[in-house]
Every structure is written in structure tokens, then in C-alpha cells.
N, C-alpha and C positions, 0 to 999 in steps of 0.2 A: 537552546531549546528548539524543538521542532515537532511538527506534525506530519506524519506520512499517511497519505490517503491513497489506497490502492483500489483500482477498478478492475474487476475480473468478469469474464463471461460466465454464464450460468454453468453449473456442473451437474454431473450425472446423479449426485446425491440429493439434488433439489427436486421437490415434487413438480410435476407438470400441471397440476391443478391445486387450488387451495385445499389445505388439509392440516393435520396436526404435525408437529415436529417434536422430537424428543429433546432436541437441543434448546430451542427457543421459539417463541410464538412467531417471530418474523420469518424464521426458516420454513414455516409452513405455507408461505405465500407461493403462488404459482410462479415458477421460474421464468416462463415465457411471456409474462405480462406485467412484471413488477421490477422495480429497482429495490433490491433488498439490502439494507444495512447489515453489516456483519463484523465480526472481530477478525483481526489478522495478527499473525506472529511476525510480520515483516520487520517491524521496528526492532524487535528483540533480535532477529536474525542479523540486521545491520550492525547492531552492537557487538555481535560475536566477531564480525569481520573488522569493525572499526571500534575497538574498545573505548576510545575517548568519548564516544557518544552514549555509553551505557548510562541509563537513567535520565537521559536528556531527550529522547525521542518517544513519542506516543504514536499510536496508529489506529486507523479505522479502515474498513473495507466496504465496498459496494459490489454486489453481484448484479450484473445487468443482463437484460434479455437479448443477448446476441450469442452467436455460435463461437466466435473467436475474437477476443480482445483482451488486452492487459495494458494498464497504464499506472504510473505512480506520480502523484503530485507531492512534492516535498517542500514544505514551507518552514524556513528556519529563521531564528533570530541570531544574527552574527555578533561576535564580540567586537568587531571593528567594521567600519564601512568598507565595502568592496563593490566594484562595478561589475556589471554583467560579464564584460570581457575578462576581467580578472578571475571571476568564478569559473568561467568556461576554460580558461587557460589552466587553472589548478586541477579541474576535473580531468582534462586531457592529459596533463602531465602525470597525474596519479595513475590514470588508466594505462599509460605506457610504461610506468615504472613499478613502484612497490605494490601496486594493487592490480597488476595485470592478471 
């Protein structure tokens, strides 16, 4: 199981002053002065690339009042214990191999 939290810079579709939003009430907040919780399709996209995680990841997003930023925080419950070094080695190995 895992939770993927993404943080993105404000987008052109967000209003610059408080107002209404067709999508949801939070989307109507002024982009330049608020951290706005939002939905994300990132967890579903990961499952398309790594089918083993399908149905095991959920996600949420935050739009933040900056021009350029993007970050992902991935918190997972693992089936077995693993050290930080082991996780880093596995990610590096996969990035150079079958997931390059």
C-alpha cells in the first residue's frame, strides 16, 4: 500500500483572485496566495507503468503559489523490511535496467 502526494506549481487554469470554479470549490481559490488541495492521476499513471501496484496506490495533490516546482512524496508499506540503502540500490538498478 502507498500514498503518493504530489506538489505542483500553480497553473494557468487557476484563477488569480478568489472566485467560482466549475470543478470544485477549492479550485476557486486565488492561485497566488493559497495552497490548494487537488486530485491527481499520478497514482493511476504509476500503475500503468508498474502493474504490480495497481489498486495499491492512492494519491493527492497540492497546487502551491510558486512559478515552477514539482515534487512527489511516496510513502509505502513494504512487504518485508528494507534499509534505505537497499531501497536506493533497487531504484538505481531498475532505472538503469528494465525501467530505463
